[in-house]
C-alpha positions in Angstrom: -18.4 12.7 0.1 -14.7 12.5 -0.9 -12.1 10.3 -0.7 -8.8 10.2 0.3 -6.1 8.3 -0.9 -3.1 6.7 2.0 -0.1 5.2 1.0 1.3 5.2 5.5 -0.4 5.1 8.8 -3.5 6.2 8.2 -4.4 2.6 7.1 -4.0 1.3 10.2 -6.6 0.4 12.6 -5.4 2.5 15.3 -5.0 5.0 14.3 -8.2 5.0 12.1 -10.7 4.4 15.5 -8.0 7.7 17.0 -8.2 9.9 13.7 -11.8 8.6 12.6 -13.9 7.0 15.2 -14.7 4.7 13.2 -12.6 1.9 10.3 -12.9 2.6 6.9 -13.4 0.3 4.1 -11.2 1.0 1.4 -9.6 -0.7 -2.5 -6.3 -1.0 -3.3 -4.6 2.0 -5.9 -1.7 3.8 -6.3 -0.3 7.0 -6.4 1.0 8.3 -9.4 4.3 10.3 -10.1 5.9 9.5 -6.4 7.9 7.8 -4.8 8.2 7.0 -0.4 11.1 7.8 1.9 10.5 8.3 5.3 9.8 11.3 7.5 10.4 11.6 11.2 8.0 12.4 14.1 8.2 14.5 16.8 4.7 14.9 18.0 4.3 12.0 20.7 0.3 12.0 20.3 0.6 11.3 16.8 4.2 9.3 17.4 1.9 7.0 20.0 -1.1 6.9 17.6 0.8 4.9 15.2 3.6 3.4 16.7 6.2 4.7 14.4 8.6 7.7 15.0 8.9 7.7 11.4 6.3 7.6 8.6 6.7 7.5 4.7 6.2 10.5 3.3 5.9 10.7 -0.5 8.0 13.4 -2.8 7.0 14.5 -6.4 8.5 13.8 -8.4 6.5 13.7 -11.8 7.5 10.6 -13.4 4.7 8.2 -14.6 6.5 5.3 -14.2 6.6 6.1 -10.1 3.8 4.6 -8.1 3.0 4.2 -4.4 0.7 1.9 -3.5 -1.6 2.5 -1.2 -5.1 2.6 -0.4 -8.2 4.9 -1.4 -10.7 5.6 1.8 -14.8 8.0 1.3 -14.3 10.1 4.4 -16.7 13.0 5.4 -15.4 16.4 5.3 -15.9 16.5 8.6 -12.9 13.3 9.2 -10.5 15.1 6.5 -10.3 17.7 9.1 -9.9 14.9 11.7 -7.3 13.6 9.1 -5.3 17.5 8.6 -5.6 17.7 12.5 -3.6 14.3 13.1 -0.7 15.1 10.0 2.4 16.7 11.1 3.5 19.8 9.3 5.9 17.8 7.1 2.8 16.9 5.0 0.0 18.3 2.8 -3.4 17.7 1.6 -3.1 17.8 -2.4 -5.7 16.5 -4.5 -5.0 14.6 -7.7 -5.7 11.7 -9.6 -4.6 7.8 -8.4 -4.0 5.1 -11.0 -6.8 4.2 -11.0 -9.1 7.3 -12.8 -10.2 8.5 -9.2 -9.7 12.1 -7.6 -8.9 12.0 -4.1 -6.9 13.8 -1.5 -3.7 12.7 -0.3 -1.1 14.0 2.5 2.6 14.6 0.9 5.3 16.7 1.7 5.3 20.0 2.5 
């Protein structure tokens, strides 16, 4: 099963229930070489689901000492498609290696 790393709203129970139909069990991990900024969300459905107009977004710096804390989840291929539908165009899904050494998908600045 694929791994999905989240540092933002995909960690919220209400977002998981709406997006995946279940609460995802996860483990703490970190995204290496990124910092967090914010993006304004204009999609009213996403804002309604998350309860937030501004969402965190990871920007690549390439600096090993830059770390973004979050949670890594085990998901199905179908659930990845659901998460793609939830994320707005400001994000792109990329595969990366986390601080733990695990390979996971993550949504970062497009």
